[in-house]
C-alpha positions as CSV (number, residue, x, y, z in Angstrom):
1,M,39.4,-36.5,-76.3
2,K,36.3,-35.4,-78.1
3,K,33.0,-36.8,-76.8
4,S,30.8,-38.7,-79.2
5,S,27.3,-37.4,-79.8
6,T,26.0,-40.3,-77.7
7,E,28.0,-39.0,-74.7
8,K,27.0,-35.3,-75.0
9,E,26.0,-34.1,-71.6
10,D,24.2,-31.0,-72.9
11,S,21.6,-32.9,-74.8
12,M,17.9,-32.7,-74.0
13,K,18.0,-36.4,-73.3
14,N,20.3,-35.8,-70.4
15,T,19.4,-32.4,-69.1
16,K,15.7,-32.1,-70.0
17,I,16.5,-28.5,-71.0
18,C,16.3,-27.3,-74.6
19,P,19.7,-26.2,-75.9
20,K,18.0,-23.7,-78.2
21,C,15.6,-21.8,-76.0
22,N,16.5,-23.1,-72.5
23,G,12.9,-24.3,-72.1
24,S,12.2,-27.1,-69.6
25,D,8.9,-28.4,-71.1
26,I,10.4,-31.4,-72.7
27,L,8.2,-34.2,-74.1
28,I,9.6,-37.7,-74.8
29,V,8.1,-39.7,-77.6
30,D,9.2,-43.3,-77.3
31,G,10.3,-45.1,-80.4
32,Y,8.2,-48.0,-81.6
33,A,8.0,-50.4,-84.5
34,G,4.6,-51.1,-85.9
35,A,3.2,-53.1,-88.8
36,Y,4.9,-52.8,-92.2
37,G,7.8,-50.8,-90.6
38,S,5.6,-48.0,-89.4
39,G,6.6,-46.0,-86.3
40,N,9.7,-44.1,-85.3
41,N,12.4,-46.6,-86.0
42,I,15.3,-47.6,-88.3
43,M,14.7,-50.8,-90.2
44,T,18.0,-52.7,-90.4
45,G,16.6,-55.8,-92.0
46,A,13.5,-57.2,-93.7
47,T,11.4,-57.8,-90.6
48,I,9.9,-55.8,-87.8
49,F,12.3,-57.7,-85.5
50,S,15.2,-55.9,-87.1
51,A,13.9,-52.4,-86.2
52,V,15.9,-50.1,-84.0
53,K,13.6,-47.8,-82.1
54,V,14.3,-44.1,-82.2
55,N,13.2,-42.0,-79.2
56,R,12.4,-38.3,-79.8
57,Y,12.8,-35.5,-77.3
58,V,10.6,-32.5,-78.2
59,C,10.8,-29.0,-76.7
60,C,7.2,-27.8,-76.3
61,S,8.4,-24.2,-76.0
62,C,10.1,-23.8,-79.4
63,G,9.6,-27.1,-81.3
64,Y,13.3,-28.1,-81.3
65,T,13.7,-31.9,-81.5
66,E,16.4,-34.5,-80.9
67,E,16.4,-38.2,-81.9
68,W,18.3,-40.9,-80.0
69,I,18.8,-44.6,-80.3
70,N,20.0,-46.8,-77.4
71,K,23.8,-47.3,-77.3
72,E,23.4,-51.1,-77.7
73,D,21.7,-50.6,-81.0
74,I,24.5,-48.5,-82.6
75,E,26.4,-51.6,-83.9
76,K,23.2,-53.0,-85.4
77,V,22.6,-49.8,-87.4
78,K,26.3,-49.7,-88.5
79,R,26.0,-53.3,-89.8
80,S,22.8,-52.4,-91.7
81,K,23.1,-52.4,-95.5
82,K,21.1,-49.1,-95.5
83,A,23.7,-47.2,-93.4
84,H,26.5,-45.3,-95.0
85,Y,28.9,-42.5,-94.2
């Protein structure tokens, strides 16, 4: 069975190692929702309370980044009128 992207074991989120350069200087930028929808988030509705926070993992050696949302927020994004395949 193919693993979903949320289950990948070789992601920077899980290994703290960059998959591009093998660097270990990984910075985590926590997602947040600020005023007027600012911040690193996905707005799923009209108010800030609908925001799904997106966490970033940044390799400080090469600049490669990954973005992740919490598993419990996936359904919220899927139900959003802004989401599509």
